[in-house]
C-alpha positions in Angstrom: -21.7 211.5 149.3 -22.5 209.1 152.2 -24.5 210.1 155.2 -22.8 210.8 158.5 -22.9 207.8 160.7 -22.4 207.3 164.5 -20.4 204.5 165.9 -21.9 201.9 168.2 -20.3 198.9 169.7 -22.2 195.7 170.6 -21.5 192.2 171.6 -23.4 189.3 170.1 -23.3 185.6 170.8 -20.8 183.4 169.0 -23.7 181.7 167.1 -25.1 185.1 165.9 -21.6 186.2 165.0 -21.0 183.1 162.8 -24.4 183.5 161.1 -23.7 187.2 160.4 -20.3 186.3 159.0 -21.9 183.7 156.7 -24.5 186.2 155.5 -21.9 188.9 155.0 -19.7 186.6 152.9 -22.7 185.5 150.8 -23.7 189.2 150.2 -20.1 190.2 149.7 -20.4 193.0 152.3 -18.4 193.8 155.5 -20.0 192.3 158.6 -20.3 195.7 160.3 -22.2 197.1 157.3 -24.6 194.2 157.3 -25.0 194.4 161.1 -25.8 198.1 160.9 -28.4 197.5 158.2 -30.1 194.8 160.4 -30.0 197.1 163.5 -31.5 200.0 161.5 -34.3 197.8 160.2 -35.2 196.7 163.8 -35.0 200.2 165.2 -37.4 201.5 162.5 -39.8 198.6 163.1 -39.8 198.9 166.9 -40.0 202.7 166.8 -43.1 202.4 164.6 -44.7 200.1 167.2 -43.9 202.7 169.9 -45.4 205.5 167.9 -48.6 203.5 167.3 -48.9 202.7 171.1 -48.3 206.4 171.9 -51.0 207.5 169.5 -53.5 205.0 170.9 -52.7 206.2 174.5 -53.3 209.8 173.4 -56.6 208.9 171.8 -57.6 207.1 175.0 -56.9 210.2 177.0 -53.7 208.9 178.6 -50.4 210.7 178.5 -46.9 209.5 178.9 -46.5 211.5 182.1 -48.3 209.7 184.9 -47.8 211.6 188.2 -49.5 211.1 191.5 
């Protein structure tokens, strides 16, 4: 059983499209599947960086809500 997935539509440059196409053909995977995998990896990495920054701000006594 596969996990439920949500659809997202993006536009990429022609150069990136061609590179993705080449990699997908090499790995014998559909382009959309490979693109989703790359996007998920980047989201995981960036979210981890955000979490670290948030924890450091909390330890420094700062909060995400700055009001005057």
